C-alpha positions as CSV (number, residue, x, y, z in Angstrom):
1,M,144.6,-160.9,-0.2
2,Q,143.4,-157.6,-1.3
3,Y,143.8,-155.7,-4.8
4,T,143.7,-152.1,-5.2
5,I,142.6,-150.5,-8.6
6,K,142.5,-146.8,-9.6
7,S,141.1,-144.5,-12.2
8,D,141.8,-140.6,-12.3
9,K,138.6,-140.3,-10.1
10,L,138.3,-143.3,-8.1
11,T,140.0,-146.1,-5.9
12,A,138.6,-149.5,-5.4
13,V,139.8,-152.2,-3.2
14,I,138.7,-155.8,-3.8
15,D,139.2,-158.7,-1.4
16,S,139.9,-162.4,-2.7
17,F,137.6,-163.6,-0.2
18,G,134.3,-163.6,-1.7
19,G,135.7,-161.7,-4.7
20,E,134.1,-158.9,-2.7
21,L,134.5,-155.0,-3.3
22,H,135.4,-153.7,0.1
23,S,136.0,-150.1,-0.6
24,L,135.3,-147.4,-3.2
25,K,136.6,-143.8,-2.7
26,D,136.6,-140.6,-4.7
27,E,139.6,-138.6,-5.3
28,A,139.3,-136.7,-1.9
29,G,139.3,-140.1,-0.2
30,N,135.7,-140.3,1.0
31,E,134.2,-143.7,1.2
32,Y,130.9,-145.0,-0.5
33,I,130.8,-148.6,0.3
34,W,129.4,-149.9,3.7
35,T,132.3,-150.6,6.3
36,A,130.8,-154.0,7.3
37,E,130.1,-153.3,11.0
38,D,128.2,-155.6,13.2
39,V,124.6,-155.3,11.9
40,W,125.8,-156.7,8.4
41,K,129.3,-157.9,8.3
42,R,129.5,-157.6,4.6
43,H,130.4,-155.0,1.9
44,A,129.1,-155.8,-1.6
45,P,128.7,-159.7,-2.0
46,L,128.8,-161.6,-5.2
47,L,125.5,-163.8,-5.3
48,F,126.0,-167.2,-7.0
49,P,124.5,-169.7,-7.6
50,F,121.6,-168.6,-5.6
51,V,119.8,-165.3,-5.0
52,C,117.9,-165.3,-1.8
53,N,116.9,-168.7,-1.0
54,T,114.0,-171.2,-0.8
55,K,111.6,-171.0,2.3
56,S,112.8,-174.3,3.4
57,K,116.6,-173.5,2.8
58,K,116.6,-176.9,0.8
59,Y,116.1,-177.6,-2.9
60,T,116.2,-180.5,-5.4
61,V,118.0,-181.2,-8.4
62,N,116.1,-184.0,-10.4
63,G,114.5,-185.2,-7.0
64,R,117.7,-185.3,-5.1
65,E,117.8,-183.0,-2.1
66,Y,120.6,-180.2,-1.4
67,A,120.9,-177.3,0.6
68,L,122.5,-173.8,0.0
69,S,123.1,-170.9,2.3
70,N,121.3,-167.6,1.6
71,H,122.5,-166.1,-1.7
72,G,125.0,-169.3,-2.4
73,F,128.5,-169.9,-1.6
74,A,130.5,-167.5,-3.8
75,R,130.4,-164.7,-1.3
76,D,132.1,-167.1,1.3
77,T,134.8,-168.7,-1.0
78,D,138.4,-167.6,-1.7
79,F,138.8,-166.5,-5.3
80,M,142.1,-167.0,-7.2
81,K,143.6,-164.0,-9.1
82,V,143.5,-164.4,-12.8
83,S,145.1,-161.2,-13.4
84,A,145.7,-157.6,-11.9
85,E,146.2,-154.3,-13.7
86,D,146.5,-150.6,-12.2
87,N,142.6,-150.2,-13.2
88,R,141.3,-153.9,-13.5
89,V,141.3,-157.1,-11.7
90,I,139.9,-160.7,-12.7
91,L,139.3,-163.2,-10.0
92,S,137.8,-166.7,-10.4
93,I,136.5,-169.9,-8.6
94,S,135.8,-173.2,-9.9
95,S,133.6,-176.2,-8.9
96,D,135.1,-179.1,-6.5
97,E,134.0,-181.8,-4.5
98,A,132.9,-179.3,-1.8
99,T,130.7,-177.1,-4.1
100,K,129.2,-180.2,-5.9
101,A,128.2,-181.6,-2.4
102,K,125.8,-178.4,-2.3
103,Y,125.3,-177.6,-5.9
104,P,125.8,-180.6,-8.2
105,F,127.1,-179.0,-11.4
106,D,130.6,-178.2,-12.8
107,F,131.2,-174.5,-13.3
108,D,133.8,-171.8,-13.6
109,F,132.7,-168.4,-12.0
110,S,134.7,-165.3,-12.5
111,V,134.3,-161.7,-11.5
112,I,136.0,-158.5,-13.5
113,Y,136.2,-155.3,-11.8
114,A,137.2,-152.3,-14.0
115,L,137.4,-148.5,-13.1
116,E,137.3,-145.9,-15.7
117,G,136.7,-142.2,-14.6
118,N,134.0,-142.1,-11.9
119,K,132.6,-145.6,-12.9
120,L,133.2,-149.0,-11.5
121,T,132.1,-151.8,-13.9
122,V,131.5,-155.3,-12.2
123,S,131.1,-158.2,-14.6
124,M,130.4,-161.9,-13.4
125,K,130.6,-164.7,-15.8
126,A,129.5,-168.3,-15.4
127,E,130.7,-171.2,-17.4
128,N,129.2,-174.5,-17.8
129,T,132.4,-176.9,-17.7
130,G,130.1,-180.0,-17.2
131,N,128.0,-182.1,-19.5
132,A,124.4,-181.1,-18.4
133,D,122.3,-178.2,-18.6
134,M,123.2,-175.8,-15.5
135,P,120.4,-173.6,-13.8
136,F,121.5,-170.8,-11.5
137,F,120.9,-167.5,-10.1
138,V,123.4,-164.6,-10.1
139,G,123.6,-161.1,-8.8
140,G,125.1,-158.1,-7.0
141,H,124.5,-156.9,-3.4
142,P,126.4,-153.6,-3.0
143,G,126.0,-151.7,0.0
144,F,126.4,-147.8,0.3
145,L,127.0,-145.8,3.2
146,C,124.0,-143.7,4.0
147,P,124.8,-140.9,4.7
148,F,127.9,-140.9,2.4
149,E,131.2,-140.2,4.2
150,C,131.6,-136.7,2.2
151,D,127.8,-135.8,3.3
152,K,128.5,-135.5,7.0
153,D,125.5,-133.1,7.8
154,S,123.1,-135.3,6.4
155,S,120.9,-138.4,8.1
156,F,119.9,-141.7,6.9
157,E,116.3,-139.9,6.4
158,D,117.8,-137.1,4.0
159,Y,118.3,-139.7,1.2
160,D,115.9,-140.9,-1.7
161,V,116.0,-143.8,-3.8
162,V,115.6,-142.4,-7.2
163,Y,114.8,-144.6,-10.3
164,E,115.3,-143.7,-13.8
165,K,111.8,-143.8,-14.8
166,N,108.4,-144.2,-13.2
167,E,107.8,-147.7,-11.5
168,T,105.1,-149.3,-9.4
169,I,106.6,-151.4,-6.7
170,T,104.5,-153.4,-4.2
171,Q,105.0,-156.1,-1.4
172,D,102.2,-158.0,-2.1
173,D,102.7,-160.3,1.0
174,F,102.3,-157.2,3.2
175,G,99.6,-155.3,1.2
176,V,102.1,-152.5,1.0
177,T,102.6,-150.0,-2.0
178,V,106.4,-148.8,-2.1
179,L,105.9,-146.8,-5.2
180,D,102.8,-146.1,-7.3
181,N,103.9,-144.8,-10.8
182,G,106.7,-142.7,-9.5
183,N,110.4,-142.6,-9.4
184,R,111.5,-141.5,-6.1
185,V,111.2,-143.2,-2.6
186,P,112.4,-141.3,0.6
187,V,114.7,-143.3,2.7
188,S,113.3,-144.2,6.2
189,R,113.5,-147.0,8.8
190,E,109.8,-147.9,8.2
191,L,110.7,-148.1,4.5
192,F,112.4,-151.5,5.5
193,K,110.1,-152.7,7.9
194,N,109.1,-155.6,5.7
195,D,112.7,-156.2,4.5
196,V,113.5,-155.8,0.6
197,F,111.6,-154.4,-2.0
198,L,112.1,-155.3,-5.6
199,K,111.0,-154.8,-9.1
200,D,111.2,-157.6,-11.8
201,K,111.9,-156.3,-15.3
202,P,111.8,-152.8,-14.5
203,A,111.4,-150.0,-16.8
204,S,114.4,-148.2,-15.4
205,S,118.0,-149.2,-16.3
206,W,119.5,-147.4,-13.1
207,V,118.6,-146.6,-9.6
208,S,120.4,-144.2,-7.5
209,L,120.9,-143.2,-3.7
210,V,120.6,-139.3,-3.6
211,S,121.2,-137.1,-0.7
212,R,118.4,-134.1,-0.9
213,K,120.9,-131.9,1.2
214,S,124.2,-132.3,-0.9
215,G,123.0,-133.7,-4.2
216,K,125.6,-136.2,-4.3
217,S,124.6,-139.6,-5.3
218,V,125.7,-143.2,-6.4
219,R,124.1,-144.6,-9.4
220,V,123.8,-148.3,-10.2
221,S,123.2,-149.2,-13.9
222,Y,122.2,-152.7,-14.8
223,D,120.1,-154.8,-17.4
224,N,116.7,-154.0,-16.9
225,S,115.5,-157.3,-18.1
226,G,116.5,-158.7,-14.9
227,C,115.4,-157.6,-11.4
228,I,116.6,-154.5,-9.0
229,A,116.1,-154.9,-5.2
230,V,116.6,-152.4,-2.5
231,W,117.4,-153.3,1.2
232,S,118.5,-152.0,4.4
233,P,118.3,-153.6,7.9
234,Y,115.2,-152.4,10.1
235,D,118.0,-151.5,12.7
236,E,119.0,-147.9,14.0
237,R,122.6,-149.1,13.5
238,G,122.4,-149.9,9.8
239,H,123.6,-146.7,8.2
240,F,123.7,-148.1,4.6
241,V,121.3,-148.9,1.7
242,C,121.9,-151.8,-0.8
243,L,121.0,-151.3,-4.5
244,E,120.9,-155.0,-5.7
245,P,121.1,-155.6,-9.4
246,W,120.0,-159.4,-10.1
247,A,119.9,-161.1,-13.6
248,S,116.4,-162.4,-12.6
249,A,113.9,-162.5,-9.8
250,P,115.1,-164.4,-6.7
251,V,114.9,-168.2,-5.8
252,Y,111.8,-167.5,-3.2
253,C,109.6,-166.1,-6.2
254,C,109.6,-169.4,-7.6
255,D,106.8,-171.6,-6.6
256,T,108.8,-174.9,-6.8
257,E,111.9,-176.1,-4.8
258,E,113.0,-178.2,-7.9
259,L,116.0,-176.0,-9.2
260,T,115.6,-177.4,-12.8
261,E,112.0,-176.1,-12.8
262,M,112.3,-172.8,-11.2
263,P,110.9,-170.3,-13.8
264,H,113.4,-167.5,-12.9
265,A,116.7,-169.6,-13.2
266,K,119.2,-168.8,-15.8
267,H,120.3,-171.9,-17.7
268,I,123.6,-172.5,-19.5
269,A,124.2,-175.4,-22.0
270,P,127.4,-177.5,-21.7
271,G,130.3,-175.5,-22.9
272,D,128.4,-172.1,-22.9
273,S,128.5,-168.9,-20.6
274,F,126.5,-166.2,-19.2
275,T,127.9,-162.8,-18.3
276,F,125.9,-160.5,-15.9
277,S,127.2,-156.9,-15.5
278,F,126.4,-153.7,-13.6
279,A,128.2,-150.5,-13.1
280,I,128.5,-148.0,-10.1
281,E,128.9,-144.4,-10.6
282,I,129.8,-141.7,-8.2
283,K,128.0,-138.6,-9.2
């Protein structure tokens, strides 16, 4: 089922499958979210209880082996409606026997989408409903059209990824420096030859995708105690760029496959909860 919420500036459509944002349009009806064509059949998935995966696609909990698909199972699960209003919707999932076969913890996981003016806020809340410490990863993965629908005279290469502050970003496995104490990265296919690039604990609390021709942009704001990643497929058909705020560095950055010992995992004590939020602004 789909839910449409509105502000005076924006209209968003959220699907119950995956609790996923499918559309974000301005007041003129211009789309900003990727349309899930064949090169990547998603729009803006929610990542839980993993962000990325281990190299083997397997992991252990107290020595017992499990397996999760990339980015966890939330993005492929039907969410239930908690509430729906004109400018806000809340959706949730809970643990069951199927999830516990892949991730052996009791939880409630919910997402709130709320529109105000030109800003969409996305808040994900994980609650530990079990009796043991719960380690997990969580994040967002919104994909933005590049070029934007309103920017028809521009091409993929007419855009920049712009950080709030100067950053140094490297892809150490490939010996590549993406950004050297700067804040602007020109978008190109070659930029994504080595897949995603990310910055753990960035100085910046926002990153934007900006058209050099029109000046139009989308800005993603996040808690900079976590991690921000940027990805697009190394494929000429992939006319989008993902700006991905994560609560921490991903699973593959950990040097162990034992979830309870992964240094970047978040932990919730029994009865407690953790909320991770980010915002998308159309400028």
